[in-house]
N, C-alpha and C positions, 0 to 999 in steps of 0.2 A: 427296697430300702425304705426306711423309715424316713418321712419328710415332715417339716415343721410346717403346720397348716392352723396359723393363728385365728383365722376368721371362725373355723370350726370348733377349735379349743375354746375361745373366748365366749362365744354364744353359749356353748354347753355349760360353762361354769356360771356365766351370769344367770342363767336360768335356774341353775341348782341352788346358787345362793339366795335368789328371789323366793324360790318355792319352800326352801327350807327356812327361811328368815335366819340365815346364818350369822348376821351381824346385829341382831336385835338384842338392845341393851335391857338387862333385867333390872327392877327395881328392888335390889337384894342387898340390903344394907349389911349382910354378913360378909359380903365380899369386898376388897379392896376396889375403890372406883378410880376411873380416869376418865375425865370429860374433856374432850378434844372438841375445839370449835374452830371453824373457819367462816370467813364473812359470807353471809349469804349473797348470791347474786342477783343483780338486777336483770331481770329476763328481757332483754332487748331483742329487737326484730332480727338483728344479724346473727343471733345465736352466738355460741362460744367460738372464741379464737384460742389458739394455742396457749396464751398467756394465762387463761382461766385455770387450766388443770394444775399449773405448777404448785401454788399453794395448797391445792387439795390434795395432790398427790403427796407432798411433804408430810402433812399431817396423816394421811392414810398410811403412811409407812409407820408412822410412830403408833397409830391405833392399832394396826395390824401385829406390830411387836408387841404391845402391851397386852394384847388378848393371848398371845403365845406365851405370855408370862404369867397367865393367870388372872388378869385384871378384867373387871367389869368394865367394859368401854362403852362410853356414850359418845357417837360421833354422828351428829345430826345434819340435815340439810333442809332448807326451805327457800323461800322466794320475797325478796324485797321489791314488791312490784307495784306499789303505788308512785306517783311522780310524773314529771314533766316529759321525760322522752316518750313514754307511751301515749301520752295525752297528744303531744305534738305529731307522732305517728298517726294518731287515730284521727286527727283533724285533716292531715295531709291526704289520708288514702280513704276518709270517709267511713271509716270501721270503728264501731264504738270501743272505747277502752277496755271494757270488760273483755270483749271477744278476742281483742289483741293480746291482752294479759294472758288469757288461757292458751291461746295458740303458742305464744312465745315461752310459757311454762312446759308445755308438752314437749317442744322442741329441746329445751334446754335439758329437761330430765331424760329424754332419751339419749342425748349426747352425753350426759353424766354417766348414766348406766352403761353405756357402751365403752367407757374407759375402765369400768370395774371399781369404783370407788366403794368401799365398805361402809356406806351411809345407812343408818337404821331410818328407812324410808317410812315406817310406822309412825314415825314421829314429825313428818314433813309439815311444815306450815307456810302460810301464805298471809302477807300483810293486808291483803285485799278481802280476805274470808272475813265476813261479818262476825264470826264466832271468836276470829283473832282480834280485829280491832275493836270489838266490845271492850276488851281489857285495856287497850290502848286509851280508849275514851274515859274508862274508869280511872286509869292512872291520872289523867288530866284533871278529873274531877277532884281528886285527891289532891292535887297541886292547887286547884282553885280554892278549896276547903282550907287549905293551909297557908293561904295568902302568897303563894308562889307562882301564880297564874293572874296577870293583870292585864288590863285594857290601856292602851296608851298612844297618843299622837306621837307619831315617830318618823323621822326622815328615813326613808327606806331606799335601797338601790332598786331602780325600776328599769326594767327592759322594755323599751316601747314596741320591740317586735313581739316577744314572747307575751307582752302585757302582764307582767306579773312582777311582783316583788321578789328580790333576790337576797339571800344572806350574803354576808361578806364573802365566804368560802366560794360561792358560786359567781364571783366576780374575778375575772383574770385579766390583769393589766388594763384595768377600767371597762372592761367589755364583758358581755354575758357569755359566761362558760358553754352555754348550750348553742347559741346562734352567732355569737361574734359582734352583735350590735353593741353600739357605744351605751353604756349605762348612765342614766341621770338620777338625781335625787329628787324625792317626791313625798310630801308628808302624808301619811296615811295612819288611820286608826288601826293599831296592830295587837293582837295577842301577843303577850311576852311572857317567858319564864324566867324567874328570879334566881337564875343560876349563880348570880353574884353573891348570895346568901351563903353560898356553899364553897366560895372560893378558897377559905382556908382549910376546910375539911377535903378538899380535892388536892391540895398540896400535900396535906398530912398523910393521906391515904397512899401517896406513892412510896413512902417508906415501908410499906407492909406488902409490896408486890415486887416480883420480880420480873420487872420490864427491862429490855435492852436500854442502856444509857441514853440514846439518842431520843426514844421515845418518851422518857421521863423528861428529858430536857425539854422537848417540844410541849409537853403538857405544861411544864413550869413557865417556859416562856408566853404561852398563850395566856396564862393566868395573870402573869406579870406582876407578882407581889412588889411593892417597894414600900420602904419605911421612910417618913419623913416628917412633915409638919404641915398643917391646915393654917392658912394666913389670910386675914382680912385686910384688904387696902380700902380706905374710905374713897368714896367718889366726893370729888370737891363740890361744895354747896348743895349737899345732898345727905340724907341720913342713911342712904343706901351703901352698902359694903360690896365689894367684889372679892369673892371667896377664890384662892388658889390652892392647890397642892405643890409642895416641891420637896424633892429629895435631898436639896441642899439649902436649908434655911440659914446656915451660916453665911450665904452669899447676898442676902436680902440688901446689905449696903451697896451692892452692885447693881440692884434692879433698877434700870433707867428709863424702862418704859413697859407698857402691858399689851398683851394680845389676846383679845377675844375670839372665839368662834364666830363666825359671820351669823350663826343661828342664835347667838346670846340673846336672853330677853332684853338685856340693857339696851340694845340697838334699838328695838321697836318702843321699849318704855321711854326712851328720851329722844324720842324722834324730833320733838320741838326744839331741844337744845343742840342738836346737831346741825352745824351751819352748812355742811355740805352733804345733807341727806339724801339728794339725787343721785350723787357719785357713789355714795354707801349702798343705796338700794340696788344701783346697776350691778356694783360688785357681788352683792349678796345673791342676785340672780344668775350671775355668771357661775358663781361657786356651786349653785344648787345643781349644775349640770355634770358635776364632778362626782365620781364615787369616793368613798373613804378610803379605798385602795390608792388612788390617784393623790389624793390630798395628803396621805401620811409618807408618801415618797420621800425619803431625804433629800434626793438629787433634784428635786424638782425646782423651778425657777421660783424664786420667793416673790410672792404678790401680797398686796395689802392696801389698805386705806385707812388714814386716820380719821379718828371720830373728833373733828374739830368743834371745839366748844366743850368738850368733856376732858376732865383731867382727873387722874388719881392721885392719891398722896402716899407716897412711901412711908410706912409706919416707923421706919428706923431713922430716916435722913429728914423726914417731913418736907421733903421737897414734891412739887406738883411735877408729876411725870404724864407723858401722853399716852393715850389709849388708842391703839390700833385693832383693827379686824384683819385676819388672815385665813386663808385656806388649811394652812397647816396645824390649825388648832380646831379639833373635833369637839362637839358638844356632847357627843356621846362616850367620851373619854374624860374621867375626873370631873372637873367642875365647868370645862368648857372656857377656861381662862388661864393664863399664865403669867408669871412675872417673868420678864426678860432681861437676863444677866449676860449681855454680848461679850463681855471681857472673859468669860470662862464657859461659853456654850457655842458650838460651832453653828448650829441652826440660828440662834439669835444674833450671832456675829454676822452672819451673811445678811440678814435682814437689816441690822443696823447699819452695816456700811451702804447697803443698797439705797437706803432711805435717809442718810445722814444722821442717824440719831447717836445720842451720846453713848460713849464706852468708858467704863471705870474699871480698874484693875482692884481686886479686893483679896486676893491670894498672891503672896510674895512669889516673884518668878519673873519670866521674861515680859517685855513689852507687850501689851495687848492689844494695841491700836490696829495693827495689820494683820495680827493673827491671834486667835483667842488661845489662852492657858487652859487646857483642860486636864493637864496633869496636876491635878490640884490637892491629892488627897495627902501629900506629905507637907504640904507647904504651911507657911504662917499668915495669919490674916492682917491685911493692911488697908488703909482707908476705911476703917471699918468702926470707929468710935471705940466703945468699951470692949470691942472683941479684939482689938490689934494686939499682936503678939501672941495670940494662941494659936495651938495647933488646930487643924480642921476639926478633930474629934472633940477638943476641948471647946470649941466654938460652938459646934452643934448642941451640945448640952446646954451651955450657958444661953444661947439664944432661944431654944425651946422653953427653958425655964422662964425666961424675961417674957415670951410671948404669953404664956399661960398665966403669969402674974399680972400682965396688963391687959387680959381679957382680948388679945389681939390674934391669938391662935392657939393650937396645941399639937402635940405629938399625934400623928396620925399614919396608919396602915392604909395604902391604897392598892388597887388592882386595877390592871389593864383590862381584865376580862369584863364584859359588857353582857347585859342580859340578852337572852336567846330569843330572837324575833320568830314567833311560832306561827305566824298567819301566812297562808298562801292564797291569792285571789284566783285558785282555780278549781276545776272540777274534780279531778282523779287524785283524791285524798281523803283522809279519814274526815267527816263531819265533826266539827267541835260541837260537843253536847251542852250548849248553852244557849238562853234565849234572853232577849231584852225587854224588859216590862218598864214601863214610865214610872210606875211607882217604886219598884225595887232594883232598878238597874239590871245588870248581867246577872243572871241567876242559872245555876247547874241543873240540868233535868234530873228527874227522879232516877236513881240507879236501875230501878226496875224496867225503864224505858230503854235500856241499853240492849243490845247495840241500837244507836241512832243510825239506821241505815243510809247509804248514799242512795238518793233517790235516782231511777233510771231516766234520763234525759235525752232527748233527741238532739238538741243543740247544747255541745258542751264546749263551744268556743268561748275563750274570754270576751267579755264585754268592752267596749273601747272607752268606758268610763273607769277601767281598772277594777270593777267590781267582779267578783264570783260569777260563773254562770248560773250557780244556785240561786243567785238574787232574783232571777227570771220566774222562779217557780213559786209564785204566791201561794198556791195551796199548800205547798210545804212548810212555807216561809211563815205563814200566818198561824199562830198556834195560841196557847194560854200559859199564864205564869205559873209555875209549880207552887208558889207562894200563896199568891191571892186569887188564882183563876181567872184573873183578867187578861184581856189580850195582850198578846206578846209576839214578838218576831225572832225567828231562828237566826243564830250565827250563820252567814253564808260564805264565810272563809273557811277553807280546809287546813288539815294539819301538813306541816312539810313532811317529805318521806323519812326525815330523820326521826320522826315519833316512832313509826314501827321498828326501826332498827336500833331503838335505844333499849328494848327490853326482850328482844326475840330469843335470846340464850335462856331466858327463864321460862318461857312458853314450851321450849323443846323438853323440858324437864317432865311437863304434865300437859302435853297438848290438846288433850280430849276433855279435858275438865270444864264442866259448864257452870260449876258453883263458884270457882275462885281462879285466879290465873295461873296458880299451881299448888299443889297439896304442899303444906307446910312441913310435913315428914319427908317428902322427895326432895325439897329445897334444902332440907338439912343434909340429906345423903349427897346430893349431886355437887353443891354450891362449895367452894369457888369453882369457876371453870378452870381447870388445871393448866390448860394451854390453849391460847388463842393466837391465831395467825391470821395477818391481812397485809393489805398494802400500807405501805408508809403514807400515801396520801390520806389515810383514814386514822392516823395515829394522832391526829390533833382533834378535830371537832366531833366526829363521831364517837371517839373514844371518851372525849370529855363529856358530851351529852349522856352517854350511855353509864358511865360512872357517876354522873350527878343523879340520874333518875334512881340507879340501884342505892345510891346513899341516902336519898329521899325515902325510899321504900324501907331502908334498914332502921332510919330514924321513926318510921311508923311501926316497927316490930313485924313486918311484913317478909323480910328475907333475914336470912341468919348471919350474913356477913357484911361487913362494912364495904369490902370492895368486890366487883363481880368477876375479876379475871386474875388470876394468880401470876400467869405468865403471858406476856405479850411480846411476839417477834414480828418480824416483817420480811418480805422478799423483793427481790428486784424484780424488774419487769423483763420479760421476753420481747426483744425487738425484732423488727423484720430483717431480712437477709442483709439489707443496706444499712444496719445498725440505727435506723430511726424507730421511733415509736409506732407499733402498728396501728394503722387505722385506713378505714375505708377509702378515704380520700387520697391517701398515698399509693394505695394499691398494693400494699406488702402484707395484707392479712393473710395468715395460714389457718385453714379450717382444720380443726382436729378430726373431723369426719374423714377427710381425705386421707390423713396420715395413718388413721386406724384402718381404714379401708385397704391401703396399699401395704402397710408394714405390720399394723396390728396394735392393739392396745397396749400390750406390754412393751412393746419398742418405743411407743409414745412415752410412756411413764418413766421407762429406763432413760430415755434421751432427756427428758424434763428435768430429771434430777443430774444427769451426768453433764449437763450444758454448761456447768460452772458453778462458783460460788453462789448459794442460793440467796444470799443477802444483796448480791448485785446483779445489774442488769446484764443481759448477754444476748448477742444476737442469734437468730434462728439459722441452722446449717443444715442443708438437705444431706451432704456428706456425714455428718454428724449422726442423723437419723439412721442412715444406712450402716454405719459403723455398728450402732446399738442392735440393729437388726441381726448382723453378722454374729454379735456376741450371744444373742439368744439362741441363734442357729446351733452354735458350738456347745451351748448349754444343752441343747436338745440331744444331740449327737453323743455328747460325752456320758450319756445312759449306756453307749455300748462299751465304755471303759470299765464299767464295773465287772469285778470278777468275784463271784460269789464264793469261791475257794480262797480268797485272800482274807486272811482273817486279821492281821496286823498292818496298821496303816504305816506306810514310809513317810507320810507327809504329816506326822502329829504334830509338829511345832508348827508348821504353816497353818494347819487348821486352826489351832489355839490362837495363835496370833491374829488370824481374820475373825475370829469370834470377838476377840477383845476389840479390834479396830472397828468392825461393822457395828457392834453394839454401842459404843461410844460415838461414832459418827451418825447413826441415825437420831440418837438423843440431842445432837448438838448441831443441827443444820449443816452438816458436812457429808451430804448425801453424795456429792461426785466422788469425794474420796473414798467413801465406803464402797461404792460400784467400781472404783478403780482397784481396790484390794480384792474384791470378788474376781475380777478379770485376771489378776495375777495369779490367783488360786487356780483358776480355771487352766491357765497356761501350765501350771504344774502338774495338774491333772494329766494334760496330753504328753507333757514331757515324761512322766513317770510310765504312761503307756496302760497301765492296770491301777485300779483304785480299789478301795473297799466299798462295801454298800454303805457303810456308816459314814464315810468320808462325803459321798455323793448326797445322803440324806440332810447331812448337816449344812452342806452348800445350799441345798434346795430350800431348806428352812430360812437361811440367811437372806437368799434372794427373795423369798416370798413375798415380803411387804412391798418391795419394788414391782415384781413381776408375777402377780399371783395366779393368773391363769396357766401360764406354762408350768410353774411349779406344782399346782393342784394336778395338773394332767400327768406330769411325770412320775409324781408321788403314787398315783393311782395305777399308772402302767407298770410302775415296778414293785406292785403289790406290798408296799411298805408299811401297810396296815392302817385302817382309818383314813381320815382325810389330813391333808397337810396343816388345815387351819385349826386342827384339834391338837397339834403336837406342842411340845413343850420348848420353848427357846433355848437353844444351846447354851451351856456355860463353859468358861474357859478356866484353865488352872495357870496362875501366874508363873509358875516355875517352868511351864512348858512352852511358855511364849519366849523364853530367854535363849537365845542361840548358844551352843557349846563353842562355836568357833567364832572368834572375834577378830577384827582387824587393828592391830597395834601398831603406833609410830616407833620408830627407831631414831633416836637423837644422837648427834655427835657434838659434843660441847655445847649442849643445850639448843641445838638447832636441828629440827626434824628433817631427816634426808630421804627417807622412804617408809614404806609401812609392811608389816609381814602378817601373815594370818595364823593364829595360834589357837591351842584349846584354852579355853578360860582358865582350866585348872591348871595349866603348865607350870612346872617349876623353872628357876632361873637358867639351869644348865640347858634345858630342852629349848628356852627361848633363845638363848645364845647360839645354839647349834642351828636353829632355823634362820636366825639373823646373818651366821656366817655363810650360809649357803646361798644368800641372796646376792645376786651379782653386783648390786651397788655396794656391798660392804667392803670389798677390796679398794675401791676407789677412795673411801674414806679412811682407811687404816694403812694404805700403803707408804711405805717410809715414814711411819709415824709409830710413837710408842703409846700403847694403851696404859693409861695412868689407873684408870678405875671403871667398873662396869656396875651401873647402878640399875636396879629392876624393881619397879614398883609393880607387885603382881596384877596383871589385868589390865594395866593402865599404860605403862611406857618403859622402855628401855633406853637408857641414856649412857652412852659410851665416852668417856673423858680421854682424849687423845693430846699429845704434844709433839 
């Protein structure tokens, strides 16, 4: 008796695909292309867990289907291999990061290949390969040349344990995402990328792409565009002005105090005038221990200190108003100063109530002493001088005109987006290709010197002063200036691992090119990426950074499209059996190797897609895995149902309906319902007892993208001709998906009382005959007179009785 042996079948076909380069993409512009992209993984020491294959399998299904439709498919894979986890692992285990990376990549690749993904491995890339990061450095030099990379003293999130500066997205709940240590603020000279110059372009670009709504919303919220006014408040007894940005300039008459960021230069510049400077300095030091995340939390307890001795002048009321510093105002957002309107802002109101500050109502409505009136868009202005009686819209226009006329302010667009902190004081990252010369400042090295290779060091632990381990390598650090030839020092900070992942999709297009990051003709053919899938956690920063780099390259004429990705979708996580996120510490990680070994790769793939709604999280279930294995065993045995002598299918309608359903579902992230429809069709095969060869062939092709190994094997065993991956995706005929038998409601006096099954083409007399034979008919007509019988063909039968 034939037995399904996945381990034997899967190894056989994986070897065949590798040897024959079955999934190699051709740079052939005569063919319709499809570029499918998944986020390349960070090869950690733990290897894959079952959450990783979910997005890969999903896009592998689409890639395989598109090949069967005759498209030229690029579906690549690589490694995002620089960064903190590898370095921390290397430090802990005393193994060089380069060795750790090679071992991790080898393991990850073996795991991915064991699951049977149709990646084009000839295009494999690795961000730690000098031939790759040569072009990462080259792009940085272009950013530097164009004024988009600069050095600045910046307060950064500092992890005392990892001894590294962290980007905001690496701080979770005020703690280091990696080690959980409380993050503090530290001023550091940092390389910055001027992404803020691209804020408007990044917003406009979203109109050109097919991203799911929540991804577009995350992008827009992070950029945070707001339109309002720039306003200058005079500092009393000084020529200095305090600049603020407000989206509600119509409420200036209600500004009763100002709040500055504790880092605002006015604090230090007016040290002598501030009567309580010791108290102020103490508060500034306390705030420096908080991350931006903690400071910007809306529900935090309001804290602050008044700058006694300093006053601002409200430009509309000419009143002196107090100036405070508070941690909820950030120097890195806007101007680092706000006008506080406690009558119409919740946070300002809480602050005013706590510190006993004046509250004034300037929009008509309820009293604002105990509760701010924040529903102000429809109100009329009060207590506002020449704005009184105007609507909010009218007042906005009038006040902006007045500000501009009196040189006190102007209409302005502001963005919440901040420049990208690009420096990391670590070893395991791309060296930043610049040197510092006393005469010429920071200078980019000559392009001919790229790649500037990361030197091999024995001591790659971060230094206690917060400098990169590279700073200890004096032979490497000391160099000459590219401009004057005089002594210079190399930059010892390295790039964040966001750098390599910002453009990797471009290198896949031409991964072995030594002259440019990719050939222009190949870029024109393959871009945009047609479909990019990844985790929701990367749809904000990674996506934004990548779009920024791409748009910059477009502006230089180096890529042919404004946007890198035409379509961006996201997947839900696979949780542990207990419904919690999989993690080593929780002890709920499921290793895909174990699943493949016990049940087979096709079972793993089928279950990962059948587990639930692809866009939502779902808990792992051993029973669910076993159920998918039983399904594949039935597929294998269904081979025996094929009757060579049976020429006409009894299941034509079901076949066409399944083709339609599966074709739609694969393209619309509905993998679970596609598999369910295949399971239903298989049940019909068994119920029929015999099926045609054509029925079985169509079924195998439809299942192939999900379970490629078993379907290849059965195709070969059935001697169906060629290989299944060479076949054509089946097409359906719409009229053959429509059932001739339909269920129709029968109404009495307009209320549905029962349903009957009829032929779609049945006439009125035939329908009435079937209705009268139904046992419920007598109940609703007994002792009643039938007044009228109304039949809407194929829709409804309504019988009027009295």
